[in-house]
N, C-alpha and C positions, 0 to 999 in steps of 0.2 A: 441123216436126220429124218424123222417121220414128217411128211408135209401136212398131216392132219393132226391137230392137237386134240387130245381126248379129255378136255376139261372145259368147264363152264364157269365163268365168273359172275357171281351175283352182283348186280349193279348197285343194290341198296347197301349191302353189308361189305362188299369187296371180297367175300370169302370165295374160295375156289373149290369146286366139286369135280371129282374125277368121273369121267364117263367111260365105262369099259366098252370093249368091242362087242360084248354080248348084249347089245341093245335089243329091246323087244322087237317083235316083228313090225316092220314099217319104220324102224329106227327112230321112234319118238321117245323122248325122255323128258319128264316133267321136273322142273326145278322150282321149289317153293320160293316165294319172294316175301320180304319183310319179316314181321314177327310171327310167332307160332299161332297167333289168333287170325292171321290173314288167310283168306281162302283163295286168293289169286295165285296164278302160277304162269310161268313162261314155258313154252314148249319148243324144243329143238328137234328138228327133223333132219336126219342124215340119210341122203339118198343111197340107193343101192349102188350106183356107180361110184359114189364117194367111199363107201365101204369096200368096194372092190379095189379102188385105188390105194386105200390104206393097207389092205392085205397084200397087194402087189409090192408096195414100197417096203413093207416089213419083210417079205420073202426075199426081195432082191438085195436088201442090205444085210440080212442075217448071214448069208454065206460069206460076203466080203468082210464083215465084222469078225466072224469066227476065224477066218483065214488070217486076218491081220493080228488078232490076239495070239494065235498059234505062232506066227512069225516072231512076234515080240517075246513070247515065252522062250522060244528057241535061242534068240539072240541073247536074252538075259542069262539063260543056262550056260551058254558058250562064252559068256563074258564079253560079247561083242557089241552090246548095246551101249551107246554113248548118248548122254543128254546134251542137247544144244541149248544153252541158256538164252541165246538170241531168239530162237524159235518160241521158247516159252514166254519171253517178254513180249514178243510180237502178238502171240495169241492172247495174252492178258490184256494188252492195249486194245486189240480188235474186239474182244468180248466186252470190255468196259465201254467202248464207243457204241457198240450195238445196244447195250443196256441203256445208255444215255439217250440214244435215238428212240428206243422203244418207249421210254418213259416221258418223252417229250422235252427232255432237258438238253 
């Protein structure tokens, strides 16, 4: 998973805006706050080292992900892929707990 999330949550409205990796030079992105009549904005600055870390994480996980996908495709094609319902249940419980912890519940 990518350690750097490329989104900004507007504190006023709760809306989420995606921030692409092609940020302007200096890595600053303005996100409008409040209504359309408001002139204030928040500025997010992503350092060059953070952008390099993001690129390195994407590069290192891309090869592993594609190799894993190819292995799964081969196992499916050969009829050797088996589903472990216990692992699925454990993953659902783990994800549910993580969501509860993230939302403060």
